[in-house]
C-alpha positions as CSV (number, residue, x, y, z in Angstrom):
1,X,13.8,-17.7,-38.4
2,X,14.8,-17.2,-35.7
3,X,17.6,-15.1,-34.1
4,X,20.0,-17.0,-31.9
5,X,21.3,-14.0,-29.0
6,X,24.5,-15.5,-27.0
7,X,23.8,-13.9,-23.9
8,X,27.2,-13.8,-22.3
9,X,28.0,-11.9,-24.9
10,X,25.0,-9.5,-25.3
11,X,25.2,-9.0,-21.0
12,X,28.7,-7.6,-21.8
13,X,28.0,-5.2,-24.3
14,X,25.8,-3.9,-21.6
15,X,26.5,-1.5,-18.4
16,X,28.2,-3.2,-15.8
17,X,26.2,-3.0,-12.7
18,X,27.2,-2.2,-9.0
19,X,28.8,-4.8,-6.9
20,X,26.1,-5.5,-4.5
21,X,26.8,-4.4,-0.6
22,X,24.3,-6.4,1.9
23,X,24.8,-3.7,4.9
24,X,21.8,-6.0,6.9
25,X,20.0,-8.9,6.3
26,X,17.0,-8.9,4.1
27,X,13.1,-8.4,5.5
28,X,10.8,-10.1,4.2
29,X,6.7,-8.6,4.9
30,X,4.3,-10.9,3.9
31,X,0.7,-9.6,2.9
32,X,-1.5,-12.5,3.6
33,X,-4.8,-10.4,2.6
34,X,-7.3,-8.3,3.5
35,X,-8.9,-8.1,6.9
36,X,-12.4,-8.3,7.0
37,X,-14.9,-6.6,9.7
38,X,-18.7,-7.1,10.8
39,X,-20.0,-3.7,11.5
40,X,-22.2,-4.1,15.0
41,X,-24.8,-1.3,14.8
42,X,-22.8,0.6,18.2
43,X,-19.9,0.8,15.3
44,X,-22.1,2.3,12.9
45,X,-23.9,4.5,15.5
46,X,-20.9,6.0,16.0
47,X,-19.7,6.3,12.4
48,X,-22.9,8.6,11.6
49,X,-22.0,10.6,15.3
50,X,-18.7,11.4,14.2
51,X,-19.5,12.3,10.1
52,X,-22.5,14.5,11.1
53,X,-19.6,16.8,13.7
54,X,-17.2,16.8,11.4
55,X,-20.1,18.6,9.0
56,X,-21.1,20.7,11.6
57,X,-23.9,18.7,12.7
58,X,-27.7,19.3,12.8
59,X,-27.6,22.2,15.4
60,X,-24.5,23.9,14.4
61,X,-26.8,27.3,12.8
62,X,-28.6,27.4,16.4
63,X,-25.1,26.9,18.1
64,X,-24.1,31.3,17.0
């Protein structure tokens, strides 16, 4: 019906871990969530301009 596992015996059979050497104190990073920003029309225009420049711009054929 149930298997009884004696943890002390079970742990003794496995490989032993190395002792932990604490060379420096631990650092904890808390992730508090996702940052949301409201896009303004100026930010959208700057994105569109950057995307157009990356594609070569609307007049890239005429610049040769």
